[in-house]
DOKE-932643 format. One line per 5 residues: number of its first residue (from 1); for each residue z, y, x of N, C-alpha, C. Coordinates in steps of 0.1 Angstrom, whole numbers, plus 5000, padded with zeros to 4 digits. Example, Ala and Ser with C-alpha at 12.3 -4.5 7.8 and 13.67 -1.06 7.14 Angstrom:
<recs>
1) 5078 4943 5132 5078 4955 5123 5078 4967 5132 | 5071 4978 5128 5071 4989 5137 5079 5000 5129
</recs>
This chain:
<recs>
1) 4999 4988 5008 5000 5000 5001 5000 5013 5009 | 4994 5023 5004 4994 5036 5012 5006 5043 5011 | 5009 5050 5021 5021 5059 5022 5018 5071 5013 | 5030 5075 5008 5028 5089 5000 5028 5101 5009 | 5019 5110 5005 5016 5123 5012 5030 5130 5012
6) 5037 5130 5000 5049 5137 4997 5062 5133 5005 | 5061 5121 5011 5071 5115 5018 5075 5124 5030 | 5088 5123 5036 5093 5133 5045 5086 5131 5059 | 5081 5119 5061 5075 5116 5074 5058 5115 5072 | 5052 5124 5062 5040 5123 5060 5031 5127 5073
11) 5034 5138 5081 5028 5142 5092 5037 5140 5105 | 5030 5135 5115 5038 5136 5128 5029 5140 5139 | 5033 5152 5146 5025 5158 5158 5030 5153 5170 | 5022 5148 5179 5025 5144 5191 5018 5154 5203 | 5025 5156 5215 5018 5164 5225 5024 5158 5238
16) 5013 5157 5247 5017 5153 5262 5022 5139 5261 | 5016 5130 5254 5023 5116 5255 5011 5107 5257 | 5015 5094 5260 5004 5083 5259 5009 5074 5247 | 5000 5071 5238 5003 5062 5227 4997 5048 5228 | 5005 5039 5228 5002 5024 5230 5007 5015 5222
21) 5003 5005 5220 5006 4993 5212 5014 4981 5223 | 5026 4979 5219 5034 4970 5226 5037 4957 5218 | 5047 4949 5220 5050 4936 5212 5058 4940 5202 | 5064 4952 5201 5073 4957 5190 5064 4965 5179 | 5055 4974 5186 5048 4982 5175 5041 4994 5183
26) 5038 5004 5177 5031 5016 5184 5042 5025 5189 | 5041 5029 5201 5052 5039 5207 5044 5049 5215 | 5051 5059 5217 5046 5070 5225 5055 5071 5239 | 5048 5069 5249 5052 5070 5263 5054 5085 5268 | 5065 5088 5271 5069 5101 5275 5074 5100 5290
31) 5065 5107 5299 5068 5107 5313 5078 5117 5315 | 5090 5113 5318 5102 5123 5321 5102 5127 5336 | 5103 5116 5344 5103 5119 5358 5092 5108 5365 | 5091 5111 5375 5081 5101 5385 5085 5086 5383 | 5099 5085 5381 5103 5070 5380 5109 5066 5367
36) 5106 5074 5357 5113 5072 5344 5102 5076 5333 | 5102 5067 5324 5092 5068 5313 5099 5064 5300 | 5100 5073 5290 5109 5070 5278 5099 5065 5267 | 5106 5057 5259 5095 5051 5247 5101 5057 5234 | 5094 5062 5227 5097 5066 5212 5088 5058 5202
41) 5093 5050 5194 5085 5041 5185 5080 5050 5173 | 5068 5048 5170 5063 5056 5158 5063 5048 5144 | 5069 5054 5135 5071 5047 5122 5057 5047 5114 | 5048 5038 5119 5034 5038 5113 5033 5036 5100 | 5043 5027 5094 5040 5024 5079 5045 5036 5070
46) 5053 5046 5076 5058 5057 5068 5049 5069 5070 | 5039 5068 5078 5029 5080 5080 5017 5080 5073 | 5014 5093 5068 5001 5095 5062 4991 5100 5072 | 4996 5108 5082 4986 5114 5092 4994 5116 5106 | 4988 5112 5116 4992 5113 5129 4984 5124 5136
51) 4989 5136 5140 4982 5147 5147 4984 5145 5161 | 4972 5144 5169 4972 5142 5183 4970 5154 5191 | 4979 5160 5196 4975 5173 5203 4971 5171 5217 | 4970 5182 5225 4965 5183 5239 4974 5173 5247 | 4967 5167 5257 4974 5159 5265 4978 5145 5260
56) 4973 5141 5249 4976 5128 5243 4965 5119 5245 | 4969 5107 5250 4958 5096 5250 4963 5085 5243 | 4953 5078 5237 4957 5067 5228 4948 5055 5230 | 4956 5042 5230 4947 5030 5231 4942 5024 5218 | 4930 5016 5220 4924 5011 5208 4934 5001 5202
61) 4941 4993 5206 4952 4986 5199 4961 4995 5190 | 4965 5006 5195 4974 5014 5188 4966 5020 5176 | 4953 5025 5178 4945 5029 5166 4943 5018 5156 | 4940 5006 5161 4938 4996 5151 4951 4994 5142 | 4963 4995 5148 4975 4993 5141 4978 5004 5131
66) 4973 5016 5135 4974 5029 5125 4965 5027 5114 | 4952 5022 5117 4942 5019 5107 4947 5008 5098 | 4953 4998 5101 4960 4987 5094 4969 4993 5084 | 4978 5002 5087 4988 5008 5080 4982 5020 5071 | 4970 5022 5071 4965 5033 5063 4968 5049 5068
71) 4971 5049 5082 4974 5062 5086 4961 5069 5092 | 4959 5082 5088 4948 5089 5093 4953 5096 5107 | 4943 5096 5116 4946 5103 5129 4937 5115 5131 | 4941 5125 5133 4935 5138 5135 4938 5144 5149 | 4927 5146 5157 4927 5154 5169 4928 5168 5168
76) 4940 5173 5172 4942 5189 5169 4944 5195 5183 | 4944 5209 5181 4949 5219 5193 4964 5219 5193 | 4968 5227 5202 4983 5230 5204 4990 5234 5192 | 5000 5227 5188 5007 5230 5175 4999 5226 5164 | 4988 5221 5164 4980 5217 5152 4972 5227 5147
81) 4968 5238 5155 4962 5250 5150 4946 5248 5152 | 4942 5236 5156 4929 5234 5157 4927 5220 5152 | 4915 5217 5144 4912 5203 5140 4899 5199 5145 | 4898 5190 5155 4885 5187 5161 4877 5175 5155 | 4886 5165 5152 4880 5152 5146 4890 5145 5139
86) 4885 5136 5130 4895 5129 5121 4890 5116 5121 | 4899 5106 5122 4897 5092 5121 4904 5087 5108 | 4896 5083 5097 4902 5080 5084 4902 5063 5082 | 4913 5059 5080 4913 5042 5077 4904 5039 5065 | 4899 5028 5064 4890 5024 5053 4899 5020 5041
91) 4912 5020 5042 4921 5018 5031 4925 5031 5025 | 4920 5042 5030 4925 5055 5024 4919 5056 5010 | 4927 5059 5000 4922 5060 4985 4913 5072 4985 | 4904 5072 4977 4893 5081 4973 4899 5091 4961 | 4910 5088 4957 4915 5094 4943 4913 5110 4945
96) 4917 5115 4956 4917 5132 4958 4903 5136 4959 | 4896 5127 4966 4881 5132 4969 4874 5132 4956 | 4876 5120 4947 4870 5121 4934 4874 5131 4925 | 4888 5135 4924 4891 5148 4918 4885 5161 4924 | 4883 5162 4937 4875 5173 4941 4860 5173 4938
101) 4854 5163 4938 4840 5162 4934 4838 5164 4921 | 4845 5159 4912 4844 5162 4897 4848 5175 4893 | 4858 5181 4899 4859 5196 4896 4847 5205 4902 | 4845 5202 4914 4835 5209 4921 4819 5209 4912 | 4817 5197 4907 4803 5195 4901 4803 5201 4887
106) 4815 5204 4880 4815 5208 4867 4818 5223 4867 | 4809 5232 4862 4810 5246 4865 4822 5252 4858 | 4827 5246 4846 4839 5251 4840 4852 5248 4848 | 4852 5236 4853 4864 5232 4860 4864 5239 4875 | 4852 5241 4879 4851 5247 4892 4857 5263 4891
111) 4853 5268 4881 4858 5281 4877 4874 5281 4874 | 4879 5270 4870 4893 5269 4866 4900 5268 4879 | 4893 5260 4890 4901 5259 4901 4902 5272 4909 | 4890 5279 4909 4890 5292 4915 4901 5303 4909 | 4901 5302 4895 4911 5311 4889 4924 5306 4893
116) 4928 5294 4895 4940 5289 4898 4945 5294 4913 | 4933 5293 4922 4936 5299 4934 4939 5312 4935 | 4934 5321 4926 4937 5336 4925 4951 5338 4920 | 4955 5330 4910 4968 5330 4904 4978 5327 4914 | 4976 5316 4923 4983 5312 4933 4986 5322 4944
121) 4976 5330 4946 4977 5341 4957 4984 5353 4951 | 4982 5357 4939 4987 5367 4933 4994 5364 4920 | 5006 5359 4921 5012 5354 4909 5015 5363 4898 | 5016 5376 4900 5017 5384 4890 5007 5391 4883 | 4993 5385 4886 4981 5389 4880 4980 5386 4866
126) 4976 5394 4857 4973 5390 4844 4958 5388 4843 | 4952 5377 4842 4938 5374 4841 4933 5373 4826 | 4923 5380 4825 4917 5376 4811 4912 5363 4808 | 4911 5357 4797 4908 5345 4793 4894 5342 4797 | 4885 5351 4796 4872 5349 4800 4867 5355 4813
131) 4877 5352 4822 4874 5360 4835 4863 5352 4842 | 4854 5359 4849 4844 5354 4858 4846 5354 4872 | 4837 5347 4879 4840 5347 4894 4837 5361 4901 | 4827 5369 4894 4826 5382 4899 4837 5392 4898 | 4845 5390 4885 4856 5398 4883 4867 5393 4893
136) 4868 5379 4896 4879 5375 4905 4877 5382 4918 | 4863 5382 4923 4862 5387 4936 4865 5401 4936 | 4863 5409 4925 4864 5423 4925 4881 5426 4926 | 4887 5417 4919 4902 5418 4918 4909 5415 4931 | 4904 5405 4938 4908 5400 4950 4905 5412 4960
141) 4894 5419 4961 4891 5428 4969 4900 5440 4968 | 4904 5444 4956 4913 5455 4953 4927 5451 4958 | 4930 5439 4956 4945 5435 4960 4945 5435 4977 | 4934 5429 4983 4934 5430 4997 4934 5445 5003 | 4926 5455 4996 4926 5467 5001 4939 5473 5001
146) 4947 5471 4991 4960 5476 4988 4970 5469 4999 | 4967 5456 5002 4977 5452 5011 4974 5457 5024 | 4962 5458 5029 4957 5464 5042 4965 5478 5042 | 4964 5485 5033 4969 5500 5032 4985 5499 5034 | 4991 5490 5028 5006 5488 5029 5010 5485 5043
151) 5003 5474 5050 5006 5470 5062 5003 5481 5073 | 4992 5489 5071 4988 5498 5080 4998 5511 5080 | 5003 5513 5069 5014 5523 5067 5027 5518 5075 | 5031 5506 5074 5042 5501 5079 5043 5502 5093 | 5031 5499 5099 5029 5500 5113 5024 5512 5119
156) 5021 5522 5111 5017 5536 5115 5004 5536 5123 | 4995 5530 5118 4981 5528 5125 4970 5535 5117 | 4973 5542 5108 4962 5549 5100 4954 5539 5091 | 4942 5542 5088 4934 5535 5079 4929 5521 5086 | 4928 5510 5081 4924 5498 5086 4912 5495 5076
161) 4902 5488 5085 4891 5482 5078 4888 5469 5085 | 4886 5457 5077 4885 5445 5082 4871 5443 5087 | 4868 5440 5100 4855 5438 5107 4856 5426 5115 | 4845 5416 5111 4844 5404 5119 4829 5404 5122 | 4827 5407 5136 4813 5407 5143 4814 5399 5155
166) 4811 5387 5155 4812 5378 5167 4803 5384 5179 | 4791 5392 5175 4783 5397 5185 4789 5409 5192 | 4798 5415 5185 4806 5427 5191 4821 5425 5193 | 4823 5413 5197 4838 5407 5196 4847 5417 5204 | 4844 5422 5217 4851 5429 5224 4853 5444 5222
171) 4845 5448 5210 4846 5463 5209 4855 5464 5195 | 4862 5454 5190 4870 5454 5178 4883 5459 5182 | 4890 5463 5173 4905 5469 5174 4914 5456 5177 | 4926 5458 5181 4935 5448 5183 4939 5441 5170 | 4941 5447 5159 4944 5441 5146 4932 5431 5142
176) 4921 5436 5142 4910 5426 5138 4908 5415 5148 | 4910 5416 5161 4910 5406 5171 4922 5397 5168 | 4933 5401 5167 4946 5392 5163 4943 5385 5150 | 4937 5392 5140 4935 5385 5127 4926 5374 5128 | 4915 5376 5137 4904 5366 5136 4911 5353 5143
181) 4917 5355 5155 4925 5344 5162 4934 5337 5154 | 4942 5343 5147 4952 5338 5138 4946 5329 5127 | 4936 5336 5121 4928 5330 5111 4924 5315 5116 | 4918 5316 5127 4912 5302 5133 4923 5294 5135 | 4935 5297 5138 4946 5287 5138 4949 5282 5124
186) 4950 5290 5115 4953 5287 5102 4943 5276 5096 | 4930 5280 5099 4919 5270 5096 4922 5256 5100 | 4926 5255 5112 4929 5243 5118 4939 5234 5112 | 4950 5241 5107 4961 5234 5099 4955 5230 5086 | 4948 5239 5080 4944 5234 5066 4934 5222 5067
191) 4925 5224 5077 4916 5213 5080 4922 5199 5081 | 4933 5199 5090 4941 5187 5092 4946 5181 5079 | 4951 5190 5070 4958 5187 5057 4946 5181 5048 | 4934 5187 5048 4925 5181 5039 4921 5168 5044 | 4918 5165 5057 4915 5152 5062 4925 5142 5061
196) 4937 5146 5059 4947 5136 5056 4947 5131 5042 | 4942 5140 5034 4941 5136 5019 4927 5129 5017 | 4920 5129 5025 4906 5123 5022 4896 5132 5017 | 4897 5144 5017 4888 5154 5009 4878 5160 5017 | 4868 5166 5011 4857 5170 5019 4859 5184 5022
201) 4860 5188 5035 4862 5202 5038 4850 5211 5034 | 4839 5204 5030 4827 5212 5027 4825 5217 5015 | 4830 5209 5003 4830 5212 4989 4841 5223 4986 | 4836 5237 4988 4845 5247 4984 4843 5251 4970 | 4852 5258 4964 4851 5263 4950 4848 5277 4950
206) 4851 5285 4959 4849 5299 4961 4837 5301 4973 | 4841 5295 4984 4831 5297 4995 4821 5284 4995 | 4810 5287 5000 4800 5277 4999 4790 5278 5012 | 4782 5268 5014 4772 5268 5025 4776 5265 5038 | 4789 5260 5040 4793 5257 5054 4803 5245 5053
211) 4803 5237 5062 4811 5226 5063 4826 5228 5062 | 4830 5241 5064 4843 5244 5064 4846 5254 5050 | 4839 5251 5039 4840 5260 5027 4852 5258 5022 | 4858 5245 5019 4870 5242 5012 4883 5247 5021 | 4881 5245 5034 4892 5249 5044 4894 5265 5042
216) 4884 5272 5041 4884 5287 5039 4890 5290 5025 | 4885 5283 5015 4893 5285 5003 4908 5284 5002 | 4913 5272 5010 4926 5271 5009 4934 5279 5018 | 4928 5282 5030 4934 5290 5040 4937 5306 5033 | 4928 5310 5025 4929 5323 5018 4943 5323 5010
221) 4949 5312 5006 4963 5312 4999 4972 5316 5007 | 4971 5316 5020 4983 5318 5029 4982 5330 5039 | 4970 5337 5038 4968 5347 5047 4977 5359 5047 | 4980 5363 5034 4988 5375 5029 5001 5373 5035 | 5006 5361 5037 5021 5358 5042 5023 5354 5056
226) 5011 5351 5062 5010 5345 5075 5003 5352 5085 | 4990 5352 5085 4981 5358 5095 4980 5373 5095 | 4981 5379 5083 4980 5393 5081 4992 5400 5087 | 5004 5398 5083 5016 5405 5090 5015 5403 5104 | 5013 5392 5109 5012 5389 5123 5002 5398 5131
231) 4990 5398 5125 4980 5407 5132 4983 5421 5132 | 4988 5427 5122 4992 5440 5122 5004 5443 5131 | 5012 5434 5133 5024 5435 5142 5018 5436 5157 | 5006 5432 5158 5000 5431 5173 4991 5442 5176 | 4993 5453 5168 4982 5463 5167 4984 5472 5182
236) 4995 5470 5189 4995 5476 5202 4995 5465 5215 | 4992 5453 5211 4990 5443 5221 4978 5444 5231 | 4981 5442 5243 4971 5444 5254 4962 5431 5253 | 4966 5419 5247 4959 5407 5247 4962 5401 5232 | 4956 5408 5221 4960 5404 5208 4956 5389 5204
241) 4945 5384 5209 4940 5370 5206 4951 5360 5210 | 4954 5362 5224 4964 5352 5228 4977 5352 5223 | 4981 5364 5220 4995 5368 5214 4994 5360 5200 | 4984 5364 5193 4983 5359 5179 4984 5342 5178 | 4976 5336 5189 4977 5322 5188 4991 5317 5192
246) 4997 5323 5201 5010 5318 5205 5020 5320 5196 | 5020 5332 5190 5031 5334 5179 5027 5327 5165 | 5016 5324 5163 5013 5315 5151 5018 5302 5152 | 5017 5297 5164 5022 5284 5168 5038 5283 5165 | 5043 5293 5171 5059 5293 5170 5063 5295 5157
251) 5057 5304 5148 5060 5306 5134 5058 5294 5126 | 5049 5287 5130 5044 5275 5122 5056 5265 5120 | 5065 5264 5129 5077 5255 5129 5086 5260 5117 | 5087 5273 5114 5095 5278 5103 5089 5276 5090 | 5075 5278 5090 5067 5279 5077 5065 5266 5071
256) 5067 5254 5078 5064 5241 5073 5053 5240 5064 | 5041 5244 5070 5030 5247 5060 5021 5234 5057 | 5021 5224 5064 5014 5212 5061 5017 5206 5047 | 5030 5203 5045 5035 5197 5034 5032 5207 5022 | 5034 5220 5024 5030 5229 5013 5015 5229 5009
261) 5008 5228 5020 4993 5229 5018 4989 5216 5008 | 4995 5205 5013 4992 5192 5004 4995 5195 4990 | 5007 5198 4987 5012 5202 4973 5003 5210 4965 | 4999 5222 4972 4991 5232 4966 4977 5227 4963 | 4971 5219 4972 4957 5215 4969 4957 5203 4956
266) 4968 5196 4957 4971 5185 4946 4972 5194 4932 | 4979 5204 4933 4980 5212 4920 4969 5219 4917 | 4961 5223 4926 4948 5229 4923 4938 5220 4915 | 4936 5209 4921 4926 5197 4918 4932 5191 4904 | 4945 5189 4902 4949 5182 4890 4961 5189 4885
271) 4959 5201 4877 4970 5210 4873 4979 5202 4862 | 4991 5207 4861 5000 5201 4851 4995 5204 4836 | 4996 5193 4829 4991 5195 4815 5000 5204 4808 | 4994 5210 4796 5003 5219 4790 5007 5213 4776 | 5002 5201 4774 5008 5193 4763 5021 5185 4766
276) 5026 5179 4756 5039 5171 4760 5037 5157 4759 | 5023 5153 4761 5020 5139 4761 5021 5132 4776 | 5023 5141 4785 5023 5135 4799 5033 5125 4801 | 5029 5114 4805 5039 5103 4809 5044 5105 4823 | 5054 5096 4826 5058 5095 4840 5048 5090 4850
281) 5039 5082 4844 5028 5076 4852 5019 5087 4857 | 5016 5096 4847 5006 5107 4848 5013 5117 4859 | 5024 5119 4858 5031 5128 4868 5030 5122 4881 | 5032 5109 4883 5032 5102 4895 5018 5103 4902 | 5009 5100 4894 4994 5102 4898 4990 5114 4902
286) 4995 5124 4896 4992 5138 4901 4998 5142 4914 | 5011 5137 4915 5019 5143 4927 5018 5135 4939 | 5012 5123 4938 5013 5115 4950 4998 5110 4952 | 4995 5105 4963 4982 5097 4966 4983 5082 4960 | 4975 5080 4951 4974 5067 4944 4974 5056 4953
291) 4983 5045 4951 4984 5034 4960 4971 5024 4953 | 4964 5019 4962 4953 5010 4958 4955 4997 4966 | 4952 4986 4960 4951 4974 4968 4938 4968 4970 | 4928 4973 4963 4915 4970 4964 4905 4981 4957 | 4892 4978 4960 4881 4988 4955 4880 4984 4940
296) 4876 4995 4932 4873 4993 4918 4858 4996 4915 | 4854 4993 4904 4840 4996 4899 4840 5008 4890 | 4830 5017 4889 4828 5027 4882 4819 5024 4870 | 4823 5028 4858 4814 5027 4845 4814 5041 4838 | 4802 5045 4833 4803 5059 4827 4810 5059 4813
301) 4811 5046 4807 4819 5046 4794 4832 5040 4795 | 4834 5030 4802 4847 5023 4803 4856 5030 4814 | 4851 5038 4823 4858 5044 4834 4860 5035 4846 | 4872 5031 4851 4873 5022 4862 4876 5008 4856 | 4868 5000 4863 4869 4985 4860 4874 4977 4873
306) 4880 4966 4871 4884 4959 4882 4873 4953 4891 | 4873 4953 4903 4862 4946 4910 4867 4931 4912 | 4856 4924 4919 4860 4910 4920 4859 4900 4907 | 4851 4907 4897 4850 4900 4884 4835 4897 4881 | 4831 4886 4877 4818 4883 4873 4816 4889 4859
311) 4806 4900 4858 4804 4906 4846 4791 4900 4838 | 4785 4890 4843 4774 4884 4837 4779 4877 4822 | 4770 4880 4813 4773 4873 4799 4775 4860 4801 | 4786 4854 4798 4789 4840 4798 4792 4834 4812 | 4791 4842 4822 4793 4839 4835 4806 4836 4840
316) 4809 4828 4850 4822 4826 4855 4826 4830 4869
</recs>
């Protein structure tokens, strides 16, 4: 059975260790001194995702054990602020991917997800029942302009305008440089969380046309409280990019962002029902990764059917 994402040991980040398989299990070898190596055993059965940071090496037998336990493995940057590659076990449920695709392919449900994203970012907003994406973009723009103005006044830097021009990178002001660097770190954290859930980073509900569209969607939920205040605080930094990356990694330990991202994504894709007919099983399915023992078959009328059954008329 697959481990639940909401469990306390859902994510484990490793840095500067060698991960091997021995007679007992998967362990991390930590070189303490030239003559001493400590072993820390990894609870593979309780992990949803193992994040491998810089300086980590891992053996094939260790990867095979992680795959048997349904643990995703993601290669990340220092502190998890970059996501370079993901290894997903074949036992990983497609439940959340199916929820994402179904909502993305239905214009009504897609707008519903986009609306919930806006409500999640600006909880005090009163949205009209017939709101459009164009209206949402306009409301978002006004909110962000107001936030920029407040932060600029707090730090006494005058008027601020967000600019992102890769071809003119070194001509930008420290706040824009720090914000771009911090946002890149945030994208890495979000990307790792989406991979752990088995979701497609490319199928965005607001952003489109890039392999990271959904990453940008989800990252926008947290910029106002993470990367934006950090960037404005570095308006006098001589090296705003380096400072932003370092401080973001430090703050991440306090933010506990990965579990929060998982819960928010699940809420966006399968919101709580407004009726009173929700059963405990419905709540369980919504809040956790579904445990699956085997693959199922899809039917447009009957829904999910069990596999391993001969459906020929009169067949055995």
